[in-house]
C-alpha positions as CSV (number, residue, x, y, z in Angstrom):
1,M,18.7,9.1,26.8
2,D,15.1,10.1,27.1
3,N,15.3,13.5,25.4
4,R,17.6,12.1,22.7
5,L,15.1,9.4,21.9
6,R,12.3,12.0,21.8
7,Y,14.4,14.2,19.6
8,F,15.1,11.5,17.0
9,I,11.5,10.2,16.9
10,D,10.4,13.8,16.3
11,L,13.1,14.2,13.7
12,L,12.0,11.1,11.9
13,I,8.3,12.1,11.8
14,V,9.0,15.6,10.7
15,T,11.5,14.4,8.0
16,C,9.0,11.9,6.7
17,D,6.6,14.9,6.2
18,P,3.3,12.9,6.5
19,P,0.4,14.4,4.6
20,K,-2.4,15.9,6.6
21,E,-5.2,14.4,4.4
22,P,-6.1,10.7,4.5
23,L,-4.6,8.5,1.8
24,T,-5.8,5.4,0.1
25,I,-4.1,2.3,1.2
26,S,-2.1,2.2,-2.1
27,E,-0.9,5.7,-1.4
28,V,0.2,4.7,2.1
29,V,2.2,1.8,0.6
30,S,3.8,4.3,-1.8
31,F,4.5,6.7,1.0
32,E,6.2,3.9,3.0
33,A,8.4,3.0,0.0
34,S,9.3,6.7,-0.6
35,R,10.3,7.3,3.1
36,L,12.5,4.3,3.8
37,G,15.5,6.4,2.9
38,N,14.4,9.0,5.5
39,L,14.2,6.2,8.1
40,G,17.7,5.0,7.2
41,D,19.2,8.5,7.3
42,V,17.7,9.3,10.8
43,I,18.7,5.9,12.1
44,S,22.3,6.5,10.9
45,I,22.5,9.9,12.6
46,A,20.9,8.6,15.8
47,K,23.3,5.6,16.0
48,V,26.3,8.0,15.9
49,D,24.6,10.1,18.6
50,F,23.8,7.0,20.7
51,D,27.4,5.7,20.5
52,S,28.8,9.1,21.5
53,R,26.4,9.8,24.3
54,N,25.5,6.3,25.5
55,W,21.8,7.5,26.0
56,N,22.0,5.9,29.4
57,C,21.2,2.6,27.7
58,G,22.9,-0.7,27.0
59,G,23.6,-1.9,30.5
60,I,24.1,-5.5,31.5
61,P,21.0,-7.7,31.4
62,G,19.7,-8.8,34.8
63,L,21.4,-6.1,36.9
64,D,19.2,-3.7,38.8
65,F,20.3,-0.2,38.4
66,G,17.4,1.2,40.4
67,G,14.7,3.5,39.2
68,G,11.2,2.4,38.3
69,G,10.2,-1.1,37.3
70,A,7.8,-2.6,34.9
71,V,4.2,-2.0,36.0
72,G,1.6,-4.1,34.1
73,L,2.5,-3.7,30.4
74,N,4.4,-0.4,30.9
75,T,7.7,-1.9,29.7
76,I,10.2,0.1,27.6
77,G,8.7,-1.3,24.4
78,M,5.2,-0.1,25.3
79,L,6.5,3.2,26.6
80,V,8.4,4.0,23.4
81,D,5.4,2.8,21.4
82,R,3.2,5.3,23.2
83,L,5.8,8.1,23.0
84,S,6.0,7.7,19.2
85,I,2.2,7.8,18.9
86,L,1.9,11.0,20.9
87,I,4.7,12.6,18.8
88,I,2.9,11.5,15.6
89,K,-0.4,13.0,16.9
90,K,1.3,16.2,17.8
91,T,3.1,16.5,14.4
92,I,0.2,15.6,12.1
93,H,-2.4,17.6,13.9
94,K,-0.1,20.5,14.6
95,S,-1.3,20.4,18.2
96,G,1.9,21.8,19.7
97,A,0.0,24.2,21.8
98,D,-2.0,21.4,23.4
99,Q,-0.9,21.4,27.0
100,T,-2.4,18.1,27.8
101,L,-0.6,16.4,24.9
102,S,2.7,18.1,25.7
103,R,2.3,16.9,29.3
104,Q,1.6,13.4,28.2
105,I,4.8,13.4,26.1
106,D,6.8,14.7,29.1
107,E,5.3,11.9,31.2
108,M,6.3,9.3,28.7
109,V,9.8,10.7,28.6
110,W,10.0,10.5,32.4
111,A,8.6,7.0,32.4
112,I,11.2,5.9,29.9
113,E,14.0,7.5,31.9
114,N,12.8,5.6,35.0
115,C,11.9,2.3,33.4
116,K,14.0,-0.8,33.8
117,T,13.9,-4.3,32.3
118,G,10.8,-6.2,33.4
119,F,10.1,-9.9,33.6
120,S,9.9,-11.6,30.3
121,S,6.2,-12.4,30.7
122,T,5.3,-8.7,30.9
123,F,6.6,-7.8,27.5
124,N,5.9,-10.8,25.3
125,K,3.0,-10.0,23.1
126,I,1.2,-12.8,21.3
127,T,1.8,-13.3,17.6
128,N,1.8,-16.2,15.3
129,S,4.5,-14.8,13.1
130,Q,8.2,-14.7,13.6
131,S,10.1,-11.5,12.8
132,E,12.1,-11.5,9.6
133,N,14.2,-8.6,10.9
134,E,17.3,-9.5,12.9
135,L,17.4,-6.1,14.6
136,A,19.7,-6.0,17.6
137,H,20.4,-2.3,18.1
138,V,18.0,-0.3,20.2
139,V,18.1,2.7,17.8
140,D,17.0,0.5,14.8
141,I,14.2,-1.0,16.9
142,A,12.9,2.2,18.4
143,L,12.9,4.2,15.2
144,L,11.5,1.4,13.1
145,L,8.7,1.2,15.7
146,A,8.0,4.9,15.4
147,F,8.0,4.5,11.5
148,V,5.6,1.6,11.7
149,N,3.3,3.5,14.0
150,L,3.3,6.4,11.5
151,L,2.2,4.0,8.8
152,L,-0.5,2.5,11.0
153,W,-1.7,6.0,11.9
154,M,-2.0,7.0,8.2
155,A,-3.7,3.7,7.3
156,Q,-6.3,4.0,10.0
157,D,-7.2,7.5,8.9
158,V,-8.9,5.9,5.9
159,L,-11.4,4.2,8.2
160,Y,-11.8,7.0,10.7
161,L,-12.3,9.8,8.2
162,R,-13.9,7.9,5.3
163,G,-15.5,5.0,7.1
164,A,-15.4,1.3,6.2
165,G,-18.7,1.5,4.4
166,S,-17.3,4.0,1.9
167,L,-14.5,1.7,0.8
168,A,-14.7,-0.7,-2.1
169,N,-14.4,-4.3,-1.1
170,E,-11.0,-4.7,-2.6
171,E,-9.6,-1.6,-0.9
172,L,-11.1,-2.7,2.4
173,R,-9.4,-6.1,2.1
174,A,-6.1,-4.4,1.2
175,Y,-6.4,-2.1,4.2
176,I,-7.1,-5.1,6.6
177,D,-4.1,-7.0,5.1
178,Y,-1.8,-4.1,5.4
179,F,-2.9,-3.1,8.9
180,A,-2.7,-6.6,10.2
181,K,0.9,-7.1,8.8
182,K,2.1,-3.8,10.2
183,N,0.5,-4.4,13.5
184,I,2.3,-7.8,13.8
185,I,5.6,-6.1,13.1
186,R,4.7,-3.4,15.7
187,N,4.1,-6.1,18.3
188,Q,7.4,-7.8,17.5
189,L,9.3,-4.5,17.8
190,I,7.7,-3.7,21.2
191,S,8.8,-7.1,22.5
192,R,12.2,-6.9,20.8
193,L,13.0,-3.5,22.3
194,A,12.4,-4.9,25.8
195,L,14.9,-7.7,25.1
196,Y,17.6,-5.4,23.9
197,W,17.1,-2.4,26.2
198,H,18.6,-2.5,29.6
199,I,18.8,0.4,32.0
């Protein structure tokens, strides 16, 4: 499972071909709309692979298959979230030769392989909004989470590289609104993955 998930997250990020330069928030919105087809294509391919290989996933909820357990917030949702961020960082900054980053990715892969369902209280993140998505397939959830993390990464580049003070008031408000909405979706996907992923 672990290497396949890593492979498809990497494929998604590479296929989306994120720009290396920071975008305005309206450009990030346009980027998102233009890459939804890429997301759908990679999800379709990954589902076929998932169904043929099983990815060591989809066990019966509540059964203990051994391996590692949830420690703190290190549930499957949080681990996949972190894995996708590390792959995004490696892809966008072309830091493939960075041994520390490569080791961190390997450690996330190992942690995912050894993770099992935790207690419900460990993976419920607080949010005031209900998800509009009725996603029930782990591939949909995991790859959408990676896609949302890519959008958040690109949006936050505006602040990190340009600085909040350099943005016009309207653009800053648009950034805050976009980032908040995407972060809520991210939190929901992290929780939802833990509900549907059983190892």
